[in-house]
C-alpha positions as CSV (number, residue, x, y, z in Angstrom):
1,M,115.8,145.7,126.2
2,S,112.5,147.3,127.0
3,A,110.3,145.8,129.7
4,E,107.2,147.1,127.9
5,P,105.3,144.6,125.7
6,A,104.5,145.6,122.2
7,P,100.8,146.5,121.7
8,D,98.6,144.0,119.9
9,F,97.8,146.1,116.9
10,E,95.4,143.7,115.1
11,T,96.9,144.4,111.7
12,R,95.9,147.6,109.9
13,R,93.1,148.8,112.1
14,F,93.7,152.3,110.7
15,Q,93.2,151.3,107.1
16,T,89.5,152.2,107.5
17,A,90.0,154.9,110.1
18,A,92.2,157.0,107.8
19,A,89.3,158.4,105.8
20,H,87.7,159.7,108.9
21,Y,90.7,161.0,110.9
22,L,91.1,164.6,109.7
23,A,87.3,165.3,109.8
24,G,86.7,163.7,113.2
25,R,89.7,164.6,115.4
26,P,90.2,168.1,116.9
27,P,92.8,170.3,115.2
28,Y,96.2,171.3,116.5
29,P,96.0,175.0,117.0
30,E,98.5,177.2,115.2
31,A,99.3,179.0,118.4
32,L,100.4,175.7,120.0
33,I,102.7,174.9,117.1
34,A,104.2,178.4,117.2
35,R,104.9,178.1,120.9
36,V,106.6,174.7,120.5
37,V,108.7,176.2,117.7
38,Q,109.8,179.0,120.0
39,L,110.5,176.9,123.1
40,V,112.4,174.2,121.3
41,G,114.3,176.9,119.3
42,L,113.4,175.5,115.8
43,T,114.9,177.4,112.9
44,R,115.0,177.1,109.1
45,R,118.2,175.1,109.5
46,D,116.5,172.3,111.5
47,R,114.7,169.0,110.7
48,V,111.6,167.7,112.4
49,L,110.2,164.1,112.4
50,D,106.5,163.5,112.8
51,L,106.5,159.9,114.1
52,G,103.3,157.9,113.7
53,C,102.2,160.8,111.6
54,G,98.8,159.6,110.5
55,P,97.5,162.0,107.8
56,G,100.6,164.2,108.5
57,Q,99.0,167.4,109.9
58,L,101.8,167.9,112.4
59,A,104.5,167.5,109.8
60,R,102.7,170.0,107.6
61,A,102.4,172.5,110.4
62,F,106.0,172.3,111.3
63,A,107.2,172.4,107.7
64,A,106.4,176.1,107.7
65,H,109.1,176.7,110.3
66,V,112.0,174.3,109.5
67,A,114.2,173.2,106.7
68,E,112.6,169.7,106.4
69,A,109.7,167.9,108.1
70,V,109.6,164.1,107.7
71,A,106.2,162.3,108.2
72,M,106.5,158.6,109.1
73,D,103.8,156.1,109.5
74,P,103.3,152.3,108.8
75,E,99.7,152.6,107.4
76,P,99.6,153.1,103.6
77,R,96.2,154.8,103.6
78,M,97.4,157.3,106.2
79,L,100.4,158.0,104.1
80,A,98.3,158.7,101.1
81,L,96.6,161.4,103.1
82,A,99.9,162.7,104.3
83,R,101.1,163.0,100.7
84,E,98.0,165.1,99.9
85,M,98.9,167.2,103.0
86,A,102.4,167.7,101.6
87,A,101.1,169.3,98.5
88,G,102.5,172.8,98.4
89,A,105.1,172.0,101.0
90,P,108.2,170.9,99.1
91,N,110.2,170.5,102.3
92,M,107.8,167.9,103.7
93,Q,108.9,164.3,103.1
94,V,106.6,161.3,103.6
95,V,108.1,157.8,104.4
96,Q,106.6,154.5,105.4
97,G,107.9,153.0,108.6
98,R,107.3,152.1,112.3
99,S,109.1,153.5,115.3
100,D,111.2,150.3,115.5
101,D,112.4,151.0,111.9
102,L,114.2,154.2,113.0
103,D,118.0,154.3,112.7
104,T,120.8,156.5,111.5
105,R,119.8,156.4,107.9
106,H,116.9,158.7,108.6
107,G,119.4,161.4,109.7
108,R,119.3,163.6,112.8
109,F,116.5,165.9,114.0
110,K,116.1,168.9,116.3
111,A,112.6,167.6,117.4
112,V,110.5,164.5,117.1
113,V,106.8,165.2,117.4
114,I,104.2,162.5,118.1
115,G,100.5,163.1,118.0
116,R,98.1,160.6,119.5
117,A,100.4,157.7,118.6
118,F,103.0,157.1,121.4
119,H,100.8,154.4,123.0
120,W,101.2,152.3,119.8
121,M,105.0,152.2,120.2
122,D,107.4,150.4,122.5
123,R,107.9,153.6,124.3
124,E,111.1,152.9,126.2
125,Q,112.9,151.5,123.2
126,T,111.6,154.3,121.0
127,L,113.0,156.9,123.4
128,A,116.4,155.1,123.6
129,T,116.6,155.1,119.8
130,L,115.6,158.8,119.6
131,D,118.4,159.7,122.0
132,G,120.8,158.8,119.2
133,L,118.9,160.8,116.5
134,I,117.9,164.0,118.3
135,E,120.5,166.8,118.3
136,P,121.8,168.4,121.5
137,G,119.2,170.8,122.8
138,G,116.4,169.0,120.9
139,A,113.2,167.5,122.2
140,V,110.5,164.9,122.0
141,V,107.1,166.5,121.9
142,L,103.9,164.5,122.6
143,F,100.7,166.1,121.4
144,G,97.2,165.3,122.8
145,E,94.0,166.9,124.1
146,E,91.9,166.7,127.2
147,N,88.3,167.9,127.7
148,A,88.0,170.7,130.2
149,R,85.8,170.2,133.3
150,V,83.2,172.7,132.3
151,P,79.4,172.4,131.9
152,E,79.7,172.8,128.1
153,N,81.3,169.3,128.0
154,A,78.4,167.4,129.5
155,R,77.3,166.0,126.1
156,I,80.8,165.1,124.9
157,L,81.2,163.1,128.1
158,E,78.1,161.2,127.2
159,F,79.6,160.6,123.7
160,E,82.8,159.3,125.4
161,A,80.7,156.9,127.5
162,L,79.1,155.6,124.4
163,H,82.5,155.0,122.8
164,A,83.8,153.3,125.9
165,R,80.9,150.9,125.9
166,W,81.5,149.9,122.3
167,S,85.2,149.6,123.0
168,A,84.8,147.5,126.2
169,D,86.1,144.3,124.6
170,D,89.1,145.9,122.9
171,R,92.3,144.4,124.3
172,N,94.3,147.4,123.5
173,R,91.9,149.7,125.4
174,E,92.1,147.3,128.3
175,R,95.9,147.5,128.1
176,L,95.9,151.3,128.2
177,L,93.5,151.5,131.2
178,S,95.2,148.8,133.2
179,K,97.1,149.7,136.4
180,E,100.2,148.2,134.9
181,Y,100.3,150.7,132.0
182,R,102.6,153.6,132.9
183,P,101.6,157.1,132.0
184,H,103.6,158.7,129.2
185,M,105.0,161.2,131.7
186,S,106.4,158.4,133.9
187,V,108.1,156.8,131.0
188,L,109.6,160.1,129.9
189,M,110.9,160.8,133.4
190,D,112.9,157.5,133.3
191,S,114.2,158.2,129.8
192,P,117.1,160.3,128.4
193,F,114.4,163.0,127.9
194,S,113.5,163.6,131.5
195,R,113.2,167.4,131.7
196,L,109.5,168.0,131.0
197,E,107.4,171.1,130.2
198,R,103.8,171.0,129.3
199,I,102.0,173.8,127.3
200,G,98.5,174.0,126.1
201,V,95.9,176.0,124.2
202,T,92.2,175.8,125.1
203,I,89.7,176.0,122.2
204,R,86.0,175.7,121.6
205,H,85.3,173.1,118.9
206,P,81.9,172.6,117.3
207,L,80.5,169.1,117.2
208,T,78.0,168.1,114.4
209,L,76.7,164.6,113.8
210,E,79.1,164.3,110.9
211,I,82.1,165.2,113.0
212,L,81.1,162.7,115.8
213,T,80.5,160.0,113.2
214,D,83.9,160.6,111.7
215,R,85.5,160.7,115.1
216,T,83.9,157.4,116.1
217,L,85.1,155.7,112.9
218,S,88.6,157.2,113.3
219,F,89.2,155.4,116.6
220,S,91.0,152.1,116.2
221,S,88.7,150.5,118.8
222,T,85.5,151.5,116.9
223,S,86.9,151.5,113.3
224,R,85.1,149.5,110.7
225,A,88.2,147.3,110.3
226,R,87.7,146.2,113.9
227,L,83.9,146.2,114.3
228,G,82.9,145.0,110.9
229,D,79.1,145.1,110.4
230,R,78.6,146.2,114.1
231,A,79.9,149.6,113.1
232,D,76.6,150.4,111.4
233,E,74.8,149.5,114.7
234,L,77.1,151.9,116.6
235,I,76.4,154.7,114.1
236,E,72.7,154.2,114.3
237,E,72.9,154.5,118.1
238,L,75.0,157.6,117.8
239,Q,72.4,159.2,115.5
240,R,69.7,158.6,118.1
241,K,71.8,160.0,120.9
242,Y,72.8,163.0,118.8
243,A,69.2,163.9,118.2
244,Q,68.8,164.1,122.0
245,W,71.9,166.2,122.4
246,E,71.1,168.6,119.6
247,A,67.6,169.2,121.2
248,R,69.5,171.0,124.0
249,G,71.1,173.4,121.6
250,P,74.2,173.5,119.3
251,M,76.8,171.0,120.5
252,E,80.5,171.8,121.1
253,E,83.4,170.7,123.2
254,V,85.9,172.8,125.2
255,L,89.3,171.2,125.2
256,T,92.9,171.9,125.9
257,V,95.3,170.7,123.1
258,S,98.7,170.3,124.7
259,G,102.3,169.6,123.9
260,L,104.4,167.7,126.5
261,M,107.9,168.7,125.7
262,A,110.7,166.4,126.9
263,F,114.3,167.6,126.9
264,R,117.5,166.0,128.0
265,P,118.5,167.2,131.5
């Protein structure tokens, strides 16, 4: 049994965040997807699972390279977006479920990809379950992004400080920032998938007020489902801050979107 407590999800935070997710979050570069396909050795005979898929953009990206891509998420509004994402991709399947719903009825996969969702799972138990579902030579791949330490990111750091202040009373954020919360890499190193390799693609991403508004409302800690009427106060403050940022020229962020690939030894 896992020693890691399950997160306090505060039921369906993402029901309001779903509408803002694709517009607000940075994209996954095609070059990164292609590199993962190459290094994992994915072919047209393989299956991929996008676990905690959200609107399904990873499943849609991998569907172009494999026999079947399965997008799985517990939130109905995210799944509605994933079904729209699946239009034109007959080999993309969308199913409702959580990581602890996984079992052999879902079949076996060459890779399980997780984008910005691993922290919502019982990570140790999820990896133990995936050990029975991932084929020999397959991998778990965690996708995420990190802002580069460059002068161009001064304003996005101010945005992140704003978000942190409005999230200060969020119990899940406190959990993730606590000294007791183990980094994903540490959990992976103690799992069946302990051989790790990280790859990344650095991009410039424009930031308009509309993008930052969507990003703010796409976070579980500052979603309308969590903040209620306070969300309007947050957006008003963001608008005032953005006017100051824009006065210094067009705003952008420089970030590295990465894939942490975890193989069996």
